C-alpha positions, 0 to 999 in steps of 0.5 A: 228140440230134443224133447219135441223129437222124442215126443213125436217119435213115441207116436211113430217113426219119422224122417226129419222133414216129417218132424219139421212138418209136425212141429209146425202143424202142431204149434199152429205155425208158431214153431217151424224149426229149420233142418239145421236144428232138427238133423243135428239133434237127431244125430246127437240122439242117435249118438246117445243111443236114444234113436236109430235111423234106418234107410227107407225109400231113400230117406232116413227114418228115425225110431226110438230105442228102448233107452229112447222110450224111457227118455221120452217117458221121463221128458213127457211128464210136462207140457208137450213142446208144441203146446208152448206157443200158447202159454203165457211165457211164450206170449210174453216172449212174442210180445218183445218183437214189436219193441225190438223192431222199433229199436232196430228201425231207429238204429237203422234210420239215425245210427252211425255206420258203426252203430248199425254194424254193432246192431247187426252183430247183436241181432246175429248173435241173438239169433244164434243164441236162440237156435243154440237154446233149441238145439241144446234144450237148455239156456245158452250163455248170454252174450257178453258186452265187450 
């Protein structure tokens, strides 16, 4: 998320909703982050002195600071984050949805109430871990079996 926001702000200042829209558009709709991941990341970048927010027409518009320009330049040496959905790694990742859906359907159809509740907890934690991954721009700790 950090890298994507820095990359977008090298082009022009934007408010959070514009960032969400641009990421969705540039990824062909494959990645549309929520406000719950974009705004905390913007706040973190602002706290780190990489972006500054200014009120404009009732919205906070963010732009890069000099330190942010340097960070964006360093982060921009690899592929652009919104190009990733077309990569082999992303394609392989999306290919995991179908078998996961089949497993969820099986548990929901034949699992005990306890198994269904455990499956629900696993899916909720997986979703949270994926959002942490995007927010932190690094790998989260894997869930532990209890």
